[in-house]
C-alpha positions in Angstrom: 100.4 94.0 94.6 104.0 94.9 93.9 104.9 98.6 93.9 108.2 99.1 92.1 107.9 102.7 90.9 111.2 103.7 92.5 113.0 100.6 91.2 116.4 101.0 89.6 118.1 97.6 89.7 115.8 94.7 90.4 116.6 91.0 89.6 114.0 88.4 90.1 112.6 85.2 88.7 109.1 83.8 89.0 108.2 86.6 91.4 104.5 87.1 90.6 103.6 83.4 91.1 105.6 83.2 94.3 103.6 85.8 96.2 100.4 84.7 98.0 98.6 87.9 98.8 96.1 88.0 101.7 96.6 91.7 102.3 99.2 94.4 101.8 101.8 94.9 99.1 105.5 94.8 98.4 107.2 98.1 98.1 110.6 97.8 96.4 113.0 100.8 96.4 115.9 101.3 94.0 119.0 99.1 94.2 117.1 96.2 95.6 118.5 92.8 94.6 115.9 90.0 94.8 116.4 86.4 93.8 113.5 84.0 94.4 113.6 80.3 93.4 110.6 79.1 91.5 109.6 76.8 94.3 109.8 79.4 97.1 106.8 81.3 98.5 106.1 84.7 100.1 102.9 84.8 102.2 101.9 88.4 102.3 99.5 89.6 105.1 100.8 93.1 105.3 103.1 95.6 103.6 106.8 94.6 103.0 109.3 97.3 102.3 112.7 96.4 100.6 115.6 98.8 100.8 113.8 101.5 102.6 115.1 104.6 104.4 117.9 105.2 101.9 119.8 108.5 101.7 119.3 110.7 98.7 121.8 109.7 96.0 122.8 106.4 97.7 123.5 103.4 95.7 123.7 100.9 98.6 121.9 97.6 97.9 119.5 95.5 99.9 119.3 91.7 99.3 116.5 89.2 99.5 117.2 85.6 98.4 114.9 82.7 98.8 116.2 79.2 97.9 114.3 76.0 97.0 111.0 75.4 98.9 111.7 78.2 101.4 108.8 80.2 102.8 108.8 83.9 103.9 105.7 84.9 106.0 105.1 88.6 106.3 102.5 88.7 109.2 102.9 92.5 109.9 104.2 95.6 108.2 107.9 95.0 108.0 110.8 97.1 106.6 114.3 96.0 105.4 116.4 99.1 105.7 119.2 99.9 103.2 122.2 97.5 103.1 120.3 94.7 105.0 120.1 91.1 103.9 117.6 88.3 104.3 118.5 84.9 102.9 116.4 81.7 103.3 118.1 78.5 102.5 116.5 75.3 101.1 113.3 74.3 103.0 113.7 77.2 105.5 110.8 79.2 107.0 111.0 82.8 108.2 108.1 84.6 109.8 108.2 88.4 110.4 105.7 90.4 112.4 105.4 94.1 112.5 108.9 95.7 112.8 112.1 96.4 110.9 115.7 95.3 110.4 118.1 98.2 110.3 121.0 98.8 107.9 123.7 96.2 107.3 122.0 93.6 109.4 121.6 90.0 108.3 119.0 87.3 108.8 120.3 83.9 107.5 117.7 81.2 107.9 118.4 77.5 107.2 115.8 76.1 109.6 113.1 78.3 111.1 113.1 81.8 112.5 110.1 83.6 114.0 110.2 87.3 114.9 107.2 88.8 116.7 105.4 92.1 116.4 107.2 95.2 117.5 110.7 94.0 116.9 113.4 96.7 116.7 116.5 95.2 115.2 119.4 97.7 115.1 122.3 98.1 112.8 124.9 95.3 112.1 122.8 92.6 113.9 123.3 89.0 112.8 120.6 86.4 113.3 121.7 82.8 112.3 119.8 79.6 113.1 122.6 77.4 111.7 126.4 77.4 111.0 126.0 76.9 107.3 129.0 74.5 107.4 128.7 71.0 108.8 130.9 69.7 111.6 131.0 65.9 112.1 132.7 63.5 114.5 134.7 60.3 113.5 131.4 58.4 113.1 130.0 61.0 110.7 127.4 62.3 113.1 126.6 66.0 112.7 127.6 68.0 115.8 126.2 71.3 114.8 122.7 70.8 113.5 120.6 73.9 112.9 117.9 74.8 115.5 115.0 77.3 115.3 115.2 80.8 116.7 112.1 82.5 118.3 112.2 86.2 119.0 109.1 87.4 120.9 107.0 90.5 120.6 108.4 94.0 121.3 112.0 92.8 121.5 114.8 95.4 121.1 118.1 94.0 119.7 121.0 96.4 120.0 123.7 97.4 117.6 126.1 94.6 116.6 124.3 91.8 118.5 124.5 88.2 117.3 121.6 85.8 117.8 122.6 82.2 117.5 120.8 79.0 116.7 118.3 77.5 119.2 117.7 80.7 121.1 114.4 81.9 122.4 114.0 85.6 123.4 111.0 86.4 125.5 108.5 89.2 124.9 109.7 92.7 125.8 113.3 91.9 126.4 116.3 94.1 125.5 119.5 92.7 124.0 122.5 95.0 124.6 124.9 96.2 121.9 127.5 93.6 120.9 125.8 90.8 122.8 126.3 87.2 121.7 123.1 85.4 122.5 123.7 81.7 122.8 121.0 80.8 125.3 117.4 81.6 126.1 116.5 85.0 127.5 113.3 85.3 129.6 110.6 88.0 128.9 111.2 91.6 130.1 114.9 91.2 130.8 117.9 93.3 130.0 120.7 91.0 128.7 124.3 92.0 127.7 127.7 90.6 127.1 129.7 87.8 125.3 128.4 85.3 126.1 125.1 87.0 127.0 123.8 87.2 130.6 120.8 88.7 132.1 121.7 91.7 134.3 118.2 93.0 135.1 114.6 91.6 135.0 111.2 93.3 135.2 112.1 96.0 132.7 110.1 97.7 129.9 111.1 99.8 126.9 109.2 102.2 124.8 
């Protein structure tokens, strides 16, 4: 079911046939901009909010774009806050557990990204599993292939952090504000800096 009672500006194509509903609904607030290719799919297992938590009178937009043959899996109740962007490129797969992505944050998926239950993704966070431009050597070999990202359960990603391709972040870890995560982070760690480094382990957050 799609609830768009609060809708003001909403662009889509082929939306109804793209959504495979097992449970839940899509709640679309005003100034949402949605563009879904006819071959893309959304697998809906729980509620999915688009452009939520806006301020009264705000005209800020939220963007959801799915390219050819991409798949968006909503495995838990997930919210895209105002000003955020999710874009899936051709053949990409994004799986979202229960959680949210805060305002002005971006998930750009060209390979595979998985985010577990309980994720708290703060403002101005960028999660990119590819560079979106190809770098080749003299033999034409690609030097910067995309690689999957896996963010575990109950992970807190601080303001302005950047999560780069090929990274695995373990359950319960905390990524500090402004961190550039270019390597794996174990579970229940506090990691900060550019490039990121673990400064404390055996931590918990509530």
